[in-house]
C-alpha positions as CSV (number, residue, x, y, z in Angstrom):
1,M,128.7,21.9,-48.9
2,H,128.6,24.8,-46.6
3,R,125.7,26.7,-48.8
4,Q,123.5,23.3,-48.4
5,D,124.4,23.6,-45.0
6,D,123.5,27.1,-44.8
7,L,119.9,26.3,-46.4
8,L,118.8,23.2,-44.4
9,H,119.7,25.4,-40.9
10,D,116.9,27.5,-41.8
11,M,114.4,24.5,-41.7
12,R,116.2,22.9,-38.6
13,E,115.8,26.2,-36.8
14,E,112.0,26.2,-37.9
15,L,111.0,23.1,-36.5
16,H,112.8,23.5,-33.6
17,D,110.7,26.7,-32.7
18,L,107.8,24.8,-33.9
19,T,108.0,22.4,-30.8
20,H,108.7,25.0,-29.1
21,F,106.2,27.2,-30.0
22,S,105.1,28.7,-26.3
23,E,108.9,29.5,-25.7
24,I,109.4,31.9,-28.4
25,T,108.9,35.6,-28.9
26,A,106.0,37.2,-30.7
27,D,107.7,38.2,-33.7
28,R,109.2,34.4,-34.5
29,K,105.9,33.6,-33.8
30,G,104.6,35.5,-36.6
31,R,107.4,34.8,-38.6
32,L,107.0,30.8,-38.2
33,T,103.1,31.2,-38.9
34,L,104.0,33.2,-42.1
35,W,106.6,29.9,-42.8
36,L,103.7,27.5,-42.3
37,T,101.1,29.5,-44.5
38,F,103.7,29.6,-47.6
39,I,104.6,25.9,-47.5
40,A,100.7,24.9,-47.1
41,L,99.2,27.0,-49.1
42,P,101.3,26.4,-52.9
43,L,101.5,22.8,-51.6
44,V,97.8,22.1,-51.5
45,W,96.9,24.4,-54.6
46,G,99.6,22.4,-56.5
47,V,98.6,18.8,-55.0
48,D,94.7,19.8,-56.2
49,M,95.8,21.3,-59.8
50,I,97.7,18.0,-60.3
51,F,95.0,15.3,-58.9
52,D,91.7,17.6,-58.5
53,L,91.0,16.6,-55.1
54,M,88.4,19.6,-54.5
55,G,87.0,19.8,-57.9
56,V,87.8,23.1,-58.6
57,A,87.7,24.1,-62.3
58,W,91.1,25.2,-62.6
59,E,90.9,25.6,-66.1
60,A,88.5,28.7,-65.8
61,H,91.2,30.6,-63.9
62,V,93.4,30.5,-67.1
63,A,93.3,33.8,-69.5
64,T,93.0,33.0,-73.1
65,W,96.3,34.9,-73.4
66,A,98.0,32.5,-70.8
67,N,96.6,29.3,-72.8
68,D,97.6,30.7,-75.9
69,A,101.4,31.5,-74.9
70,F,102.0,27.7,-74.1
71,P,101.7,24.8,-75.4
72,G,99.1,21.9,-74.9
73,T,95.7,22.7,-73.3
74,A,94.6,24.7,-70.5
75,S,94.6,21.6,-68.5
76,D,98.2,20.9,-69.5
77,L,99.0,24.3,-67.9
78,I,96.8,24.0,-64.8
79,L,99.0,20.6,-64.2
80,W,102.4,22.4,-65.0
81,V,101.2,25.0,-62.3
82,G,100.4,22.5,-60.0
83,V,104.0,20.9,-60.4
84,V,105.7,24.2,-59.9
85,M,103.5,25.3,-56.9
86,V,104.4,22.0,-55.1
87,A,108.2,22.9,-55.8
88,L,107.7,26.1,-54.8
89,A,106.2,24.6,-51.1
90,A,109.3,22.7,-50.9
91,C,111.7,25.9,-51.6
92,V,109.9,27.7,-49.1
93,A,110.2,25.0,-46.4
94,V,113.7,24.7,-46.9
95,A,115.4,28.3,-47.9
96,P,112.4,30.8,-47.0
97,H,114.5,33.5,-48.0
98,I,114.8,32.4,-51.9
99,G,111.5,30.4,-51.6
100,G,109.3,33.3,-50.3
101,D,110.5,35.7,-53.1
102,L,110.1,33.1,-56.0
103,L,106.6,32.1,-54.5
104,G,105.7,35.9,-54.5
105,L,106.8,36.4,-58.3
106,A,104.6,33.2,-59.0
107,I,101.4,34.2,-57.2
108,A,102.1,37.9,-58.8
109,L,102.2,36.0,-62.1
110,L,99.0,34.3,-61.3
111,A,97.2,37.5,-60.5
112,V,98.1,39.3,-63.5
113,N,96.7,36.2,-65.1
114,L,93.3,36.8,-63.5
115,M,92.8,40.4,-64.2
116,W,91.8,38.8,-67.9
117,V,89.8,36.1,-66.7
118,D,85.9,37.0,-66.7
119,G,84.5,37.3,-63.2
120,A,87.9,36.9,-61.6
121,A,89.5,40.5,-61.0
122,H,88.6,40.4,-57.5
123,L,90.9,37.9,-56.4
124,V,93.9,39.7,-57.8
125,F,93.6,42.0,-54.8
126,G,94.0,38.7,-52.6
127,M,96.8,37.7,-55.1
128,I,98.8,40.5,-54.7
129,A,98.2,40.4,-51.0
130,L,99.5,36.8,-50.9
131,A,102.5,38.0,-53.0
132,L,103.5,41.0,-50.8
133,C,103.3,38.7,-48.2
134,C,105.9,36.0,-49.6
135,F,107.8,39.1,-50.1
136,A,107.7,40.2,-46.7
137,M,108.5,36.6,-45.2
138,A,111.6,36.7,-47.7
139,R,112.7,39.5,-46.2
140,M,112.2,38.7,-42.7
141,A,114.2,35.1,-43.4
142,H,117.1,37.3,-44.8
143,G,116.7,39.5,-42.0
144,D,117.4,35.7,-39.7
145,R,120.2,34.8,-41.8
146,E,122.1,37.8,-41.7
147,R,122.2,38.1,-38.0
148,E,123.4,34.2,-38.1
149,V,126.1,34.8,-40.3
150,A,127.3,38.2,-39.0
151,P,130.7,38.5,-37.2
152,P,130.6,39.3,-33.9
153,L,130.9,43.2,-32.7
154,A,134.1,44.0,-31.3
């Protein structure tokens, strides 16, 4: 139970800082902005992949090898990627030190996929930048956790 309390503490602290945004330090504002971004981005992507709200032809962004590697159609794969993205958004919200790494890995895998999609190679650089930002956010969140649980210096 203690571990679960540690995980949820991250979110309570983040939500507190949101309500007191003008009072927190600039570096904390930066970490909070990354946290919100990496909740919103996979959530919007995931919901759109599942419900096709924005009319994006996500299937066109699936490389042939990726489509062949998974059972079903490209539409089926996109649906599952959408579900994973929504789950990753929740993971970042609750435990950014874990969710950031998982989301960074997922975005890096999406970038690898895009390398083999005609006309999408230019998107790879942005995806890699997003993945690196996810990893950086996870490191910052991990550092915050270490400071919170570190024993006081004598």
